[in-house]
N, C-alpha and C positions, 0 to 999 in steps of 0.2 A: 503494499500500499505507500502510496506517495500521501509525503505529508507535507504544511506549507517548510519553503527553505529559509531552516532555522536558522543555521548558520549565516547565512547570507543577510537575514533579517535583522540580527543582532551584529553585525559589523556595519551595517547602514545607521541603526540607530544609537551607536557608543564609535564618539571621535579620540577616545583615548589607547589605554595599554591594553584594553581586552579586545580592542580593534587587532591591535597589531598582532598579539598573542593568538587568535584563534586563525587569523590568514597568517600567519609562519609556523603554527601547530600546523594545519592541513597541509601548506607547502612541504614541512619536513615528511610529514608521514607519507605522503606524497612519492616523494623523493627517494624513501627507503624501503617503500614498498610495503609497508607497514599497516596493519588494519587500524582502522581508530573509527572509536562509535564512540558517540554520548548518551549515559545510560541513566534511569532513573529517574528523580524527577524533573528533571527539565524538561525532558521527553514528555511525561505524564501533565506537566502545565502548560506546554504548548497544546496539547492537544484537547483541552479544556479552556483555552483562553487566557488564563493566568500568566500574570508576568514569571517571569524564570529566574529562579533565585542563586541555583548555587549553579555551577558546570563543573561536571564530572564527565572525565573519560577514562574508555578502559583502550588497552591498548593489546592486539594479538601482538604480543613479544616483548621488549624490555620499555615497560615504562619511563625508567630514570635516564635510558639512552637517549629516548626521543625530549624528555624536560632537559636534558642538559643542553641539547641542538639548540631549542628552543630557548634559551637561556641565554647563551652565547649570541645567538643573532640578534637579540635583541639588549643585553645587557639587564636580562630582568636580575631576581634572584631565584635561586633555584636549594627547594629540601629535598634532599633523598632520604628515604628509608629503606636501606639494603633489603632489612630480614623482610619486611614486607610488599616489596617488589614495586613501591610505589614515589609520587613524587609529586613536588608544585613547583608550579612556578609563580612568582609576583612581579608585577611592572606597573606604576603608578598609584598604587593601590590595588590594581584589582589581579584576580588570583585564579588559575584553573589548578584544578587536581587532578593528576591522572595515576592510574593503577593498570598493573599488569592484570591480563585474563587471568581467571584461577577458577579453579575448583575448591570446594572446604568441606570436613569431616567434623563430626564434634565426637571427641574420645569420650566424655560423657555430658550429659542434661546438666544446661548451664555453665561449659567449661567455654571459654573460647576455641574457636574451629583450628584447627591445622590445616593448612592450606596447599596447594602444590597447581604449577600455572597448568594452564587450559584454555580452550577457547571461548569465544563470547558466549556459545550457546551455554556452556559453563557455567562461566560468570552470572549470567542469567537466572540458570538454576539456583545458587546461591544464594536468592534474594528473599525478602520477607516475604512481599505482598507481588501479587498478579499486578497490577499497576505503576509496581516498581521496577517490575521486569519488563522492561522494554528497553531497545535500543535502535538507535540512527547511526548509520553509517557516515562517515563526514572526510574518510580521507581520500574521498574522489566527489565529484559535483552530482551523483546518484544518492539522494539522499532517500532511500527508503526507511520504512518502519519494520523490525525487527522483532515478532511477538509469538515465541512460542507459547506462552503460558496466557491467553487470552487477555491482558490487561486491555487492550483499547476497547473492549466487549465489555469490562470490569467498569471502565471509566464510564461509558455510555449508561448502564446502569445503575454506577452510584455504590459498589458497591468495594470493602476491601478483602479481597479473598485471599488466604495463604495458600503456599505452594503442594503442602504435604501434610499429613497428618500428624506427624513429628513436630513439625515448625517450633510451636511454641514448648515443648520440650526439650528441644535443641536448643533453643536460647529465649527464656522469659522475657528477654526486655521487647522482644517484640509483638507482647501484648501492650505494654505501654505504647509502642509507636502504633499500633492497630489504635489503641483508642485517640490518640494524636492525629492520625490521616484522618480516620469517618470524622472526627470533629470539627478538624481544620475546614473538610471539602463538603461538608453537609454529607458525609454518605454514611452506610448502615453494615455493620458486619453481615456477609455472606453465609447465612443458614450455618451450613458446615462446619465455616471458621470459627462462629458462635461456640459449638459445641464441642470443637477441639479447645478453645479457651477455658470453657469453664472443667474441661476434664483437666486440661493443665493445670489452673487455680485449684481444685480439689485435691490434687496431688502435692500442693506446696509447694511449687515449681520455684516460687520466687527465692526458696528458701538456699537455692543452688548457685543466687546469684552473691558476688560481693556487693558491698555497700557501694563503692564506688563508680559501680556499672547500674546501679539503681539510681543514685544518684544523679549522675548524668542525664538519666531517662527525665528524672523530675525535674533537672535543668531545661531541660527542652521542651516543656511542658510550659516551667513559667514562664520563657520567651516565646510562646504562644502569644497571638494577640490576644487573645480570648483564653488563658485557660481554665479558667471554670468547667463549662462544660467537658474536658479529657480529665480531670481529678474527681469531677462529680462521675462520670462512667466508671473510671477506675472504682470506685467508691463501690459503684452498686455490684462491681466485677466481683467482691472481693481480696482485691488482691494489696487492697493500701492499708486492710485490716491486718496481714500477714505480717507487714513491717513495723508494725507494733498494737496491740488493739485500742480502739477505740477511734480509729481511721473508718469505720462502717458508715459513720453519718459524719456531713461536711457542712453542717448548720451556716458556722462562719461564709464559707467558699458558696454556699448556694444565695446567700444575701450579697455575695458581688456577682451573679451572672449578668455577664453584658457590661462587665467594665474592663475596659482592656486592662494590660500588664506595662503597656511601653514607658508608663514614668517612673514604674518602681518593680520589677518582676516580685519584690520582696514581701510587698503586701501578699501576694498571692501563698508564698511559703507561711507565713504569720497566718493568714485565716485557713492555712491547712493544718495547722499544727493548735490554731485557737479549743479545740472541745478537749483536751487531750489532760491528764492530770500530771503532775509536776515530774513523777516517776518514768511514766510511758515517756515525757517527752523524751527528759533523757535517754531512755533508750532508742530511742530515734536520731539523735545525735550519733551516739554511739554506732549504730546499725549501719547507718548513711555514712559513716565516717567523714562528718561534714567539717566542711572548714570554720577557722575560729568567727568568719562572717554572719553566715548559716544559723552557726550554734548557738550565736549572741542573740538573733532576730528570735530563735524558736524560745529560750530558756525566758528571754524581756516578754513574749507574747505570753506566755505561763503566768510569769510574776504579776503582769497588765492585770487578768483574767481575771486572779485569786482577790486583786484587790480595786474591785468595780464595784463591792459593797460601800468600803469605805471612800472611793471617790463620789459615789453617789450620797453622803452623807452630808445634810446642810447647816452643818456647824464649820463643816472643812474649810481654814482659812487660805488664802490663797500661797503663804509660805508654807503649810501641810502639803501645799499640792506639789510646789516646788519641791519641797524633801522627798516626797514621795516619789516622784518623777527622774528624780536626780541620776544620771548614768544610765537611763532604761535608752534603748532605739527610737531613732526620729520613725523608724518602717514599725516598730510595733505599736509605737502610738497612733499613728494614722491609720493603722489597720484595724486598732479599739475604735477608732474614731467610725467607720464604716461598718465594722460589724459587730459591736458592744450588743447585749443583750440589754443592757440598761440604759436607755438614752441619756440619762442625768448622764452617769459616766462620761458618755460622748461627748455631751456638754461642755464636761471640763476640762476634758481634753482637746475639746477643739480651741476652747478659750487658750490652752495651756501655750500649743502650738501659734495661733494667731496674736497671742497678746503677757500673756503671764513670762513667758520664758526671756521677751526681749527687757522685763520690766528690772530694772536696778539703779543705785547710788549714781549720781554723778560723781561727789567724791571717790578718789582714788587712796592708793597705799601711802600714798608722798604726801597726801591733803593729810592723812591721818595724823602721819608722824609729823609734819608741821605743826599740827594741832597738839602735840603731846603724847598720843599713843606710844605705847612700848613698842620698840621694835621686834618683829618674832612675829611668833603664833598669837599677841594678841593684834596684832593687823588685822588677819585675815578672820578673826573671832569678831571683831567690831565690825567688818565689811559685810558678812554674813546678815550680823544682828539689824545693819543698816537696810540691807534687801531685804530681812522680815519686814523689817517697821513698812515700809516703801510698800511694797506688796500688800500690804493689811493694811494701808492708810493712813495709819498715823503719822508719818512724812509724806509731802508732796515738796518742797520745792526745796533749792539747794541750804536757803538758809535752815529751815527744819531739821535737815541733815546735820547742818554743823549745829544746829542746838543741843540735836537729839545725839549727838557725840561728847558736847561740854559735857552734858549732863548725865550721860554713861561715865564720863571722867571723873567725874565731882562724887557719883554714886560709890564708883570703882574704887576712889584712892589710888588711882593708878596714872594722875599727873605731873608731867615731868616740865611742863614748859610753863610761865607766869600764868 
């Protein structure tokens, strides 16, 4: 089947490094008679009329060899991973990835695959879903679609279909990807694929995955435009609760449905862990081998949820709010504004973000020293007291601040200057 002239269209639409790399890549492949294929997501997306996000090429031959030729002709930056037969070329901020065609086998469920050189048909057969198992040969002028697994018909039908019954047992991360593609594209899982997913989940397949591999899949979801639907789908499939109990229902994520993630994907991470008890949240931190930035958001979100009743207390002073929130990550606070079950707590947190955290005394440490406050800890303590007084409205102007300090010095017997 013929498809739109994909590479030519890309070259016409781009005037930077991508055009040069695509032109040179095709020329080098043709000169060395190396079959070159555009594969996977770009093919799927062009068939759907969607913007092409990434450019992944499969080479029947030596991908690093071809990448080095392209890089040397253009002066691009080439990165080669000989162990995997992969390479990338970067020029003027644009990048293309090249992979040596290969087949693969899984020594045991959840393991990383063992790979061996192969043909394009072997490479397509190792892929996750039929809609990602299509290729277009681009090393000559004949851009013809290779579709050995019926990906085009599944694109037309709007289904996500795995290539074989053992797909999710071999690689349980495909369950995360199935939910992501399904929700992003507005597709649904093909019935037999749904059965295979259910069987894999029932076998607790996720336990065979390392924390890093699971976290990378969750990170990809967090960077989707709308992470809510795939997260809810995964919870419904029962796979998230296998990471730690308590993720079978996601009330905070449900409240964020339709909220885009571009501003900060960590808001969705915080919403994901919102229902967890502290011990369960800590289990998840350890299970996913979370980096410090993630772990802080998780712990602070749980801590904030535990403080919701205190934050809702009508007698809580502004200075008390500041003390309670000192050191809490802004991502966690912004999330609770959106998802807290307490509307009062949400309003308090919003006031903190908009106003309270910006309130502070006009006097600084040097001013206090000049007024007679002893050097050392006394300065910090006086600044905190002055800040609390300003937050709670007992001082307003700089003259009020000076009067507050003078009275404190007299009461404390700490005056050292006239």
